[in-house]
Legacy VTK file of the C-alpha trace (Angstrom):
# vtk DataFile Version 3.0
C-alpha trace
ASCII
DATASET POLYDATA
POINTS 177 float
-0.874 15.043 18.275
-0.795 16.946 21.538
-3.360 16.351 24.254
-3.757 19.398 26.471
-5.886 19.374 29.624
-7.554 22.609 30.754
-9.409 23.185 33.998
-13.189 23.263 33.890
-14.282 25.659 36.593
-16.750 24.492 39.187
-19.752 26.465 38.031
-23.368 25.322 37.646
-23.801 25.797 33.892
-27.420 25.985 32.698
-26.685 23.719 29.765
-23.615 21.652 28.960
-24.560 21.366 25.288
-21.660 22.772 23.262
-19.950 23.915 26.464
-16.483 22.596 25.676
-16.525 24.143 22.192
-17.575 27.550 23.551
-14.868 27.485 26.219
-12.178 26.431 23.729
-13.178 29.118 21.235
-12.952 31.761 23.956
-9.584 30.337 25.138
-7.989 30.496 21.683
-9.383 33.969 20.944
-7.791 35.203 24.198
-4.463 33.743 23.030
-4.703 35.828 19.835
-5.849 33.135 17.413
-8.382 33.547 14.649
-10.870 30.676 15.032
-12.586 28.897 12.120
-14.939 25.906 12.232
-13.156 22.709 11.227
-15.599 22.014 8.414
-14.811 25.436 6.894
-11.513 23.958 5.705
-13.501 22.053 3.074
-14.103 25.375 1.310
-16.901 27.648 0.195
-18.518 24.822 -1.756
-19.820 23.409 1.542
-21.200 26.730 2.824
-24.873 27.631 2.379
-24.304 31.274 3.305
-21.187 32.122 1.278
-23.039 34.120 -1.387
-25.698 35.527 0.961
-23.685 37.145 3.780
-20.584 39.277 3.109
-18.998 38.466 6.499
-19.184 34.734 5.782
-17.646 35.358 2.359
-14.793 37.358 3.935
-14.121 34.629 6.502
-14.002 31.856 3.881
-11.788 33.968 1.604
-9.397 34.642 4.507
-9.220 30.932 5.313
-8.645 30.135 1.633
-5.608 32.453 1.536
-4.169 30.917 4.721
-4.532 27.362 3.432
-3.180 28.188 -0.040
-0.122 29.740 1.574
0.544 26.539 3.541
-0.505 23.809 1.083
-0.263 25.503 -2.328
-1.290 22.952 -5.007
-1.939 20.065 -2.617
-4.941 21.918 -1.111
-7.298 20.248 -3.615
-6.106 16.744 -2.661
-6.214 17.636 1.037
-9.861 18.669 0.735
-10.787 15.575 -1.274
-9.291 13.327 1.396
-11.007 15.236 4.207
-14.393 15.012 2.459
-14.320 11.222 2.450
-12.903 11.029 5.987
-15.168 11.326 8.988
-13.941 13.077 12.107
-12.743 16.521 11.030
-11.594 18.360 14.205
-13.858 21.032 15.688
-11.711 24.090 14.940
-8.916 25.376 12.740
-7.020 28.185 14.489
-4.502 30.632 13.036
-2.358 33.371 14.605
-0.937 36.102 12.349
1.996 37.085 14.585
3.950 33.840 14.297
1.822 32.261 11.537
0.981 29.365 13.823
-1.882 27.201 12.592
-3.388 24.029 13.979
-6.496 21.914 14.148
-8.232 21.613 17.517
-10.519 18.813 18.722
-12.362 19.674 21.938
-13.657 17.174 24.501
-15.208 17.299 27.940
-13.764 14.896 30.496
-16.286 12.107 29.859
-16.042 12.224 26.033
-13.752 9.928 24.039
-11.881 10.300 20.778
-13.176 7.844 18.178
-11.014 5.812 15.805
-12.225 7.739 12.731
-11.195 10.977 14.477
-7.697 9.560 15.043
-7.535 8.601 11.366
-8.522 12.138 10.319
-5.930 13.576 12.710
-3.148 11.414 11.287
-4.160 12.492 7.759
-4.036 16.153 8.811
-0.620 15.667 10.443
0.648 14.065 7.222
0.006 17.405 5.497
2.141 19.235 8.064
-0.488 20.669 10.409
-0.383 20.403 14.188
-3.352 18.728 15.874
-4.269 19.484 19.470
-6.915 17.732 21.535
-8.146 20.031 24.299
-9.833 18.230 27.191
-11.767 20.177 29.804
-11.603 18.477 33.191
-12.522 19.387 36.740
-9.295 17.887 38.082
-6.165 17.865 35.932
-3.675 15.007 36.337
-1.267 15.901 33.518
-1.356 19.138 31.559
0.197 18.056 28.268
0.850 14.750 26.490
2.411 14.251 23.051
1.378 11.206 21.009
2.903 10.195 17.678
0.190 9.046 15.245
2.504 7.248 12.812
1.742 3.671 11.830
-1.460 1.773 12.476
-3.619 3.613 14.987
-5.116 0.440 16.402
-1.587 -0.901 17.117
-0.125 2.316 18.593
1.204 1.400 22.069
1.318 4.972 23.374
-2.294 5.420 22.348
-3.324 2.192 24.074
-1.405 3.320 27.154
-3.241 6.667 27.011
-6.596 4.844 26.967
-5.521 2.855 30.036
-4.469 6.059 31.812
-7.837 7.679 31.042
-9.612 4.624 32.489
-7.401 4.865 35.595
-8.394 8.518 35.998
-12.055 7.496 35.953
-11.373 4.892 38.645
-9.500 7.411 40.788
-12.453 9.798 40.550
-14.860 7.069 41.546
-12.923 6.147 44.692
-11.967 9.701 45.729
-15.437 10.412 47.075
LINES 1 178
177 0 1 2 3 4 5 6 7 8 9 10 11 12 13 14 15 16 17 18 19 20 21 22 23 24 25 26 27 28 29 30 31 32 33 34 35 36 37 38 39 40 41 42 43 44 45 46 47 48 49 50 51 52 53 54 55 56 57 58 59 60 61 62 63 64 65 66 67 68 69 70 71 72 73 74 75 76 77 78 79 80 81 82 83 84 85 86 87 88 89 90 91 92 93 94 95 96 97 98 99 100 101 102 103 104 105 106 107 108 109 110 111 112 113 114 115 116 117 118 119 120 121 122 123 124 125 126 127 128 129 130 131 132 133 134 135 136 137 138 139 140 141 142 143 144 145 146 147 148 149 150 151 152 153 154 155 156 157 158 159 160 161 162 163 164 165 166 167 168 169 170 171 172 173 174 175 176
């Protein structure tokens, strides 16, 4: 899992609801990625609009081809495991040029990653996908961190250290003023 911090510009947004997701979607589209909702990975069976709108059908069919190319026969098992797991990441992104694909979880600086999200991320990594957590922050302390999700998540020392570092960042912000 890679944690990547991006700068949140100092702008008075009207509403912060869904802000981080909108910014991340725009960021990955600028980088040349095709962006799909994370829940779309579960397939057309979970879509209400698959048979109604042709554009939705095309998008799901495109995603199906991408996933079949990567997972082949294990796609069915992958979907079954994801259905029973909470915490599917926000986006699945794919770039045609280098065939790079990854799952993206997006957070604002005050939001935390839950244990069930870590469990879903480790499951996704077990199937060979990259997982990136994008955090939008006003002040960036470190741009990129790599965390290995092998073993028990609750016992992972790097993860515990990361939680401590995030708490330290909050303290620094409090006393900077």
